[in-house]
C-alpha positions as CSV (number, residue, x, y, z in Angstrom):
1,M,-28.3,0.2,-14.1
2,E,-25.5,-2.4,-14.1
3,D,-24.8,-2.0,-10.3
4,M,-28.5,-2.1,-9.5
5,I,-29.0,-5.3,-11.5
6,R,-26.0,-6.9,-9.9
7,M,-27.2,-6.0,-6.4
8,L,-30.7,-7.1,-7.1
9,A,-29.5,-10.4,-8.5
10,D,-28.4,-11.3,-5.0
11,A,-31.4,-10.0,-3.2
12,P,-34.1,-12.2,-1.7
13,E,-36.7,-13.2,-4.3
14,E,-39.6,-11.1,-2.9
15,Q,-37.4,-8.0,-2.6
16,K,-36.0,-8.6,-6.1
17,L,-39.5,-8.9,-7.6
18,Q,-40.7,-5.8,-5.7
19,M,-37.8,-3.7,-6.8
20,V,-37.7,-4.9,-10.4
21,T,-41.5,-4.2,-10.6
22,E,-41.0,-0.7,-9.3
23,R,-38.2,-0.2,-11.8
24,V,-40.0,-1.4,-14.8
25,K,-43.1,0.6,-13.8
26,M,-40.9,3.7,-13.7
27,I,-39.3,2.8,-17.0
28,A,-42.7,2.3,-18.6
29,G,-43.6,5.9,-17.7
30,Q,-40.5,7.4,-19.3
31,P,-40.6,9.2,-22.6
32,D,-40.2,6.8,-25.5
33,D,-36.5,7.4,-26.3
34,Q,-35.5,7.3,-22.7
35,R,-37.5,4.1,-22.1
36,V,-35.8,2.4,-25.0
37,Q,-32.4,3.4,-23.6
38,S,-33.4,2.2,-20.1
39,V,-34.6,-1.2,-21.5
40,K,-31.4,-1.5,-23.5
41,S,-29.3,-0.8,-20.4
42,M,-31.3,-3.3,-18.4
43,V,-30.9,-6.0,-21.0
44,I,-27.2,-5.4,-21.3
45,A,-26.8,-5.3,-17.5
46,I,-28.6,-8.6,-17.1
47,S,-26.4,-10.1,-19.8
48,K,-23.4,-9.4,-17.6
49,L,-24.7,-11.5,-14.7
50,D,-23.2,-14.9,-13.9
51,K,-24.9,-17.6,-15.9
52,K,-26.6,-19.1,-12.9
53,K,-28.2,-15.7,-12.0
54,K,-29.4,-14.8,-15.5
55,G,-32.3,-17.2,-15.8
56,P,-33.8,-16.4,-12.4
57,F,-33.4,-12.7,-13.1
58,H,-35.1,-12.9,-16.4
59,D,-37.9,-14.8,-14.7
60,V,-38.3,-11.9,-12.3
61,R,-38.2,-9.3,-15.0
62,I,-40.9,-11.1,-17.0
63,K,-43.0,-11.5,-13.9
64,A,-42.6,-7.8,-13.1
65,I,-43.5,-6.8,-16.7
66,M,-46.5,-9.2,-16.7
67,S,-47.8,-7.5,-13.6
68,L,-48.0,-4.0,-15.2
69,S,-51.1,-2.4,-16.6
70,P,-51.8,-3.3,-20.3
71,E,-50.5,0.2,-21.3
72,E,-47.3,-0.1,-19.3
73,K,-46.7,-3.7,-20.5
74,T,-47.1,-2.6,-24.1
75,A,-44.7,0.3,-23.5
76,M,-42.1,-2.0,-22.1
77,M,-42.5,-4.6,-24.9
78,V,-42.4,-1.9,-27.6
79,A,-39.3,-0.4,-26.0
80,R,-37.6,-3.9,-25.9
81,A,-38.4,-4.3,-29.6
82,K,-37.1,-0.9,-30.4
83,A,-33.9,-1.7,-28.5
84,V,-33.0,-4.6,-30.8
85,P,-31.0,-2.6,-33.4
86,D,-28.9,-1.1,-30.6
87,L,-28.1,-4.3,-28.8
88,P,-25.2,-6.6,-29.6
89,E,-26.6,-9.5,-31.5
90,D,-25.5,-12.1,-29.0
91,V,-27.0,-10.1,-26.1
92,D,-30.3,-9.8,-28.0
93,K,-30.4,-13.5,-28.8
94,E,-29.6,-14.6,-25.3
95,D,-32.2,-12.2,-23.8
96,T,-34.8,-13.5,-26.3
97,K,-34.0,-17.1,-25.4
98,Y,-34.4,-16.4,-21.7
99,V,-37.6,-14.4,-22.2
100,F,-39.2,-17.2,-24.3
101,A,-38.0,-19.8,-21.7
102,S,-39.6,-17.8,-18.9
103,V,-42.9,-17.3,-20.8
104,K,-43.1,-21.1,-21.5
105,E,-43.5,-21.5,-17.7
106,Y,-46.8,-19.6,-17.7
107,P,-50.2,-21.2,-18.3
108,E,-51.1,-21.6,-22.0
109,E,-53.5,-18.7,-22.1
110,M,-50.9,-16.3,-20.6
111,Q,-48.3,-17.6,-23.1
112,K,-50.7,-16.8,-26.0
113,A,-51.5,-13.4,-24.6
114,F,-47.8,-12.6,-24.2
115,M,-47.0,-13.7,-27.7
116,V,-49.8,-11.7,-29.2
117,A,-48.7,-8.6,-27.2
118,L,-45.0,-9.3,-28.2
119,K,-45.9,-9.6,-31.9
120,N,-47.9,-6.3,-31.7
121,A,-44.9,-4.6,-30.0
122,F,-42.6,-5.7,-32.7
123,D,-45.1,-4.5,-35.3
124,V,-45.3,-1.1,-33.6
125,A,-41.5,-0.9,-33.5
126,G,-41.3,-1.9,-37.2
127,I,-38.9,-4.7,-36.4
128,P,-39.4,-8.4,-37.4
129,M,-40.2,-10.5,-34.4
130,P,-37.6,-13.2,-33.7
131,D,-38.6,-16.8,-33.9
132,M,-39.4,-18.5,-30.7
133,P,-36.5,-20.9,-29.8
């Protein structure tokens, strides 16, 4: 996962979005435990990118997830929530910060829908939702 993320971080924007969308769609279809591990691996891999590449990559990841079907989107959000206990705290906090920053760029209705879906995902995962920075 780390090599793929590093390679994609340098790819042209359109190619990056297409490939990340394909990847998150594939991850969304995995069995639950495997999906959680894949999401965890993706979050950790993104955390290892150069600072200037992280923000744009998070934007692409969120855009890719937002393009999924409602079921796939929920599966990815629940997996991300379930990955929290297995992530280093600094990686989780940084990822959360970038996710919320990306979501703030969306129209207000999409922001609200995302936040409702995220809260539901954390509820399903049985993990308290982090405060929005």
